[in-house]
C-alpha positions, 0 to 999 in steps of 0.5 A, spaced: 463 551 515 465 545 510 467 538 513 474 539 510 474 546 514 473 542 520 479 537 519 484 539 525 490 543 522 494 537 524 491 533 519 491 539 514 498 539 514 499 532 513 495 532 507 498 533 500 495 538 496 492 533 491 492 527 496 484 525 495 485 518 498 487 521 505 482 527 504 476 522 503 478 517 508 478 523 513 472 525 511 469 518 512 472 518 519 468 524 520 462 523 517 462 516 521 464 518 528 463 526 528 470 526 530 476 528 526 481 523 524 486 525 529 482 525 535 479 518 533 486 516 532 488 519 539 482 516 542 483 509 539 491 509 541 489 510 549 485 504 549 489 497 551 488 492 546 485 485 549 491 481 547 498 482 547 501 484 540 507 481 537 510 485 531 514 482 526 517 483 519 519 479 514 525 483 511 528 481 504 535 480 506 538 481 499 536 486 494 538 483 487 534 476 490 528 481 491 528 484 485 528 477 481 522 475 486 518 481 484 519 480 476 517 472 477 511 474 481 509 479 475 510 474 470 506 469 474 500 475 475 501 476 467 500 468 466 494 468 470 490 473 467 492 480 470 492 484 464 485 480 462 482 482 469 484 489 468 482 489 461 475 487 463 475 493 468 477 498 463 472 496 458 466 497 463 467 504 462 465 507 469 472 507 472 478 512 470 485 512 471 485 517 477 480 513 481 484 509 488 483 502 485 486 504 478 492 508 481 494 502 485 501 499 483 500 494 477 493 497 475 496 504 474 501 501 469 496 496 466 491 502 465 496 506 461 498 500 457 490 499 455 490 507 454 495 506 448 500 510 452 506 504 451 507 497 449 506 491 453 513 490 454 514 497 457 507 496 461 511 490 464 517 494 466 514 500 469 509 495 473 516 492 476 519 498 477 513 501 481 513 494 485 520 495 487 519 502 489 513 500 493 517 495 496 523 499 498 518 504 501 515 499 505 521 496 507 524 503 510 517 504 514 518 498 517 525 498 519 525 505 521 520 503 527 525 498 529 520 495 534 519 488 531 522 481 531 526 481 524 525 475 520 530 475 513 526 472 508 523 467 513 530 463 513 533 466 520 534 461 526 529 464 530 523 464 525 519 459 529 520 462 536 517 469 533 511 465 530 510 461 537 509 467 540 504 469 536 
């Protein structure tokens, strides 16, 4: 039986056909612990933390303002040499577009630009769009749980209290 076959049905159902990152992580957990990832996670969940955890989320209050900040951040990254950094990785020759590090937001779009798939303006736009999509997904995941103290853009009156509890 292969390592992949040893994964629990619960895990295999979660994996999307081509989700190599999740499959790789599950195999790493299995090789390191001898346990399936779901069994290892269940075991970890049963152990109490040696401290009191406080959950909080800094949630953007205004989507337009968030989009503006994402654009500003992309421009700052570009001005500080982000594209040069990716170009160095690209020119090494031992990395590929399908690798996890290159598939991350920003790197994926820069890599495609360096491959000549589109111009620099399109790269910037695509990177900003991908960052907005990631932010939207993260906000959804955090707010769907509703088990945290919410801090909107760090300007809420109760911010200091939330941080004092930490």
